[in-house]
N, C-alpha and C positions, 0 to 999 in steps of 0.2 A: 344240701340243695338251697339255692338262694330263696329267700322268703318273699312272697308276694301277698297282698291282702287276702287272696282266696286260696293260699297255699296251705294244705294241711295233710295229715296222714290218713284221711278218710278213704272211702272206696272209689278212688279215681283210677286213672291210668288204664292198665290192662283190664281191670274189672269193668271200667266204663266202656272200653272198646269191645269187650267180648260179645255184646248183643249183635254187633255188625258181622260177627263171624259165625253165628249160629247156622245160617243156611249152608254156608260152605262146609262146616263141620258135619252137618247132617248128610251132605252128599258124600263126604269122605267116609263116614260111618257106613253108608249104604254100599260103598265099594269095598268095605272091609279093610280100609287103609288108615283108620283113625289110630292115633298114638295112645290115647288114654287107656289105661288098664293093661298095657302090654308088658309092664314090668321091666322097663329099662333100668340099667344102672351105669354109673360112670366108669370109665376105664380106670383100671387100678384096683377095682373092687370086683371080685369074682373072676371067672374064666376070661381069658383074653385071646382073641385070634388076631394075629399080626396082619394078615391080608387074606383076600379071597378073589376068585375069578368069577366074573359075571357071565351070563349066557352068551354075550356078544364077544367074549374074550378079553374085555377090559378088566383091569385089576383095581381093587379098592383096598385101602390101607387103614387100619385102626389108628386114629390119631392119639397121641399121648395126652394125658391130663397135664395142664400147665397152670401156673399162677395167674390169677386175675390181675395181679399188680396192685398198686396203691390207689388206683383211680377208677374203680368199676361203677360207682354210683348205682349199685343194685340192691342197696339195703343191707349190705354185709359189712360196711365200715362207716366211719364218720368223717366229717369235715368241720373244723372249729367246734368240736364237741357235739355236733348234731348228725344224726343218721341221714345219709343222702341216698335217695332212691328215685331215679328217673322213671322207674317202672310204675310209679304211682301217678304219673302225669297222663292226663287224657291226651290221646293222639300219639302216644309212643309207638303204637303199631302203625308203621308207615314204611314206604319204600324210599322216599327221598329224605335223607337224614341231615341235609345241609343246613336247614333252618332250625332255630331254637323253637321250643314249644312252651306251653304253660305260662304265657304272658310275656315271654322274653322275645326280643326282636333280632338280635344279631344272627347273621347268616355266614356260614363258613365260606371263605374264598380259597381258590386253589385249582389245580388241574382236575377236571372232572373224571370220575371213575364209576363205571357201572359194574357192580360186583354181583356175580351169580354164584350161589353156593348150592350144592346138592348134598342132601343127607342120605346116607345109605347104611344098610345093616350088613356089616361084614360077616356076621354069623349066618346070613341067609343069602349067600352068593351075590352080595351087593344090591339087594332089593331096596328100592326107594322107600324112604320113610316120610309119610305124609302127615299133615296136621300137627307137626312139631314146631316149637317156637325157638327162634335164634335171636339173642340179644347181641348186637354188634356195637362196639365202640372203639374210638381211636383218637389220636391227637390231631390237631389241625396243621395247616401249612407252617405255622410258626412253632410247631412241636409243643403246643400247649394243650392240655386236656381241659375241656370245658368243665364248669362247676368247681373244680379244684384250683386250676391255675388261672381261671377267668370266671369270677363269681357271678358275672352278669349274663351268662349264656349257658345253654345246655345242649348245643348242637353236636352233631356227629355221634349221636346215640339213638338207637331205634331197634324195634323188634319186627321180625318178619315171620310169616307162617308158611311152612313148606306145602307145596301143592301136591297133586297126585303123583307127580314124577319126582317128588322129594326136593324140588327146587324152590328157592326164594331169592329175591333180588333187592339190592340196595343201590341208591344213587348217592355217592359221597364224593370226597376229594382225596387226592393222593396225600397221605400223611407225611409230615415232616420227620426229621431225624434228630434225636436228642442224644446227648452223651451217654455212653454205656449200653445202648440198645440199638440193634439192627431195626430198620423201619418195619412196622408190623401193624396188624389189626387184631383186636381182641374179640373173642366171641364166647358165648355160653349157650348151650343147647338144653332145652327143657322139653318134657314130654308133651306139654300143651301150653297155651297162653296163660291159663289160670294158674299153672304151676310156677310161672315165672315172676309173680308179683313180688315175692320176698327176696328172690335171688339166691336163696340157700338150698334150692332143690335142683340145681343144675345137674344134668346127667354127665355133661362134659364141659370143662372150661379149657379153652385152647387159644392158640394164636396162629395167624397166617403171616408169613414173611413176604416181602416184596423183592423181586429180582433186582440184582445189582445194576445192570445196564440201564434199566428204566429209571431207577432211583437217580443215577447220575444225570440222566437227560432231564428229568423233572427238576432236579435241584439247581439247575442253571437258571431257572426262573427266579427273579429277585424276590418274589413273594415268599420264597422258602428260606430266606435269610442265611443262616450259618449251616444249613443242613448239608450242603455239599462238602464243606470243610469237615464237619463232624463225621460224615460217612467215611471220609478218607482214613479215619483212625479206627475203623471198625471192620469186622468180618462176620459173615453169617455163621461160619463154623466156630467162631470164637465167642459168639453171643452167649451171655450167661444163661439164657433160657433155651435157645434152639440147640446149643451144643449137647444138651442132655438127650436129644432125640437120636434114634438110630439113623443110618443113612437112608433107609427106606422111608422112615417117618418124616425126616427132614425134607426129602424130595416131595412128599405128599403135602407138606405144609407151605410150599412156595406157590403163590398164586401165579397162574399162567396169564400173561398180559398180551393184548393186541391193541395197537393204536400208537399214538404219539402225544407229546406234551401239548401240542397245539389243538388237535381235535379231541383229545381225551383218550381214555383207555377203557377196554372191557377186560375185566379180571374174572377168571373162573377158578373155583376151588371146590374140593370135595371133602366132606367130613364123614369119615367112617366111624360108626358106633358099633359097640358090641352089646347084644341083648343077653 
């Protein structure tokens, strides 16, 4: 994490933001929907249900656990010999993740995307999971990850808390494409905001893929540099991460997009967890 005069490893970030969530969490608890103490575990550990059908007939799929990659900035790795953890920054719980926080000023440019993620319990007929925390991060339009590839910024990283319907939203930009990887968003799911501070208690670490047609349309924008040319040498099914998924899992990992590169997009995805 870039150092600033007031940058330290003290009780900042999610810890500082938690008081603002107390009323919301009390309401969730009163509804019997709070995530704390429910005993979730990550996919790959314990029993695993591949999919389930909800009461309305819709199907939810248990997403596979995947690598966080080399740029999570969640306290689990280092940059230049120092542990990097955006989750210790005050203000990291936010919907709009385009701006930097913690004293940094750069703002991510690119085609705007409103991301809506719904968390569901595959083991309970796709029941929504409320009060859980999702840390989302991605590269920018130039296919650079903040903090690591650009040390003066920490944008395109943020935490959301799922509501009573299991939903949470982020305002971001369409990510660029870099060699060797299909365009994607990273995420980690935690049982609660206070469990997310260190990054090592994630119930699930996963990735969402972007659909090919929209990627090609967006990458015609000059702000995306070499992304269009890079995309031409890649395929979703040949991606080193996504190719490990079953056909059902891969389909569930592709965000559904509506919109266009001029007006921006709305992206919808679902994360199925197993309790």
